[in-house]
N, C-alpha and C positions, 0 to 999 in steps of 0.2 A: 375469248372471255374466260374460259376455263384456265388458261395459262396465267392470266392476270390474277385470278383468285389464288392459284397455287403460289404465285410469287408473294402475294400479300400474306398468306398463311405461313409460309416459310420465314418471312421477315418478322412476323409476330412471334413465332416460336424462337427465333434467334434473339429477339429482345427479351423475352421471358427468360431464356437460358442465361443471358448476360446478367440480368437483374438478380436471378437466383445465385449465380456465381459470386456476385458482389456481396450479397447478404451473407453467404457462407464464408467468404473470405473475411468479412468484418467480424463474424462470430469467432472464427479461428484466431484472428488477431487479438481479440479480447481475452480469449482463453489462454493463449500462450505468451502474451506479453507480460513482462514483470509488473508487479503491483505498483501503483502510484504512491510513493512514500514522500509525503510533503512535510511531515513534522515528526518530532520525537515521539509523540503519541502514536503516530502511524507505525514507527519503527518498533515500538514496544508491542503494539497490538499484533503486528505481523509475527513476532517471535512467539507470543502466546498462542496464536492460531496454529503455528507450525508444531507446537507441542501439545495441541488439543487441550489447552487450558481455558476454560470458560471464565469470563470476568464480567463485572458490571461497570467498573469505573477504573480509570487510570489517572493518578494525580502526580504532578511534578511540582516539587517545591525546592527553592534554592535557599541555602543558608547564607548567613552573612559572609562566611568564608568563600562560598561559591561566587557571590557577586564581587567580592574584593579581588579574587583571582581573575575574574573576567576583565576588570578594569586595569589591574596591575600588569597583566600579560596581554595587553591590547594587540600587540604585534602578532601574537599567536592565537588570540581569541579562544582560549580554552573554555569548555563548557562542562558544567557538572550540576547535577540535581538529584535530590532524593526522589525515589519512586515509591508510590504506594498503589498497590493493585487490590481493589476490593473484589472479592470472590462472591459468587451467588450465595454462599453460606453466610455471608456477612463478615467473614474473616478478612483482615487486612494483611497483605503480604508486603513487607518492606523490601526495598532494593535501592539500587543506585545506577545512574547512567552517567558516563563520562566520555567526553569527546576531546580528542587531542587538538584538533584544529576547528574550533567552533562547531560546525555542523558536519564534520567529516571525521572518519576514523573513530567512530563511537563504539562503546562497549556497554553491555547491560549486565548487571549483577543482580540476580534474583534467586539467591540460595534458599530463601524461605519457601520457594516453590519447587525446590529440588533441581533447579536448572544450573548447568555449568555456566561460566562466563561466556556470553554470546557476543560475537562481533556483529554489529548491526549493518543492515543495508544502508548505502549512502542515500542522503536526501535528494530527491529529484525536484530541483527548483526550476527546471526548464519549462518551456511552453508545452501544454498538453492539448490533445484534441478532445474537446468537450464530449463528443459522441462516444469516444472510447470509454470514458468514465461512466457515462449514462448506460452504455451497453453492458458494462460489468455489473452495474446495479441491477439491471433487468435480469441478467443471467443468474445472479446470486439469489434472486427471488425464486428461481426455479431449481436452486441447488446445483447449478452447473459450474460454479467457481469456488 
């Protein structure tokens, strides 16, 4: 009987150890995986975060010329928009985002914030694991990301 209890105890410890390893692996994956960049807003927010610039709002507006270029060069699908970043002080910082091939090869120009021209991360339009985004949100609440 004592041998059976010891077998069950070791099995339980093994299961607890495996569960703990899975949780730790998920946390490490959330911490080291690149951020999910799904929009131009995400691209700009990522650059601002990298430069420790606090902001309240990001606005993108396209001029008539931007929309004409988009339809005129449909084969290339160029994208351009004016950027306005509202800072906590209420100040508006103007800038520009330009992409060579619609959502790829994008650059951000925010000289008003003292930033050099930035090459932006590519948009991630592939399927994502919902739990990874959820885990990133939970970890950010604790200041871990």
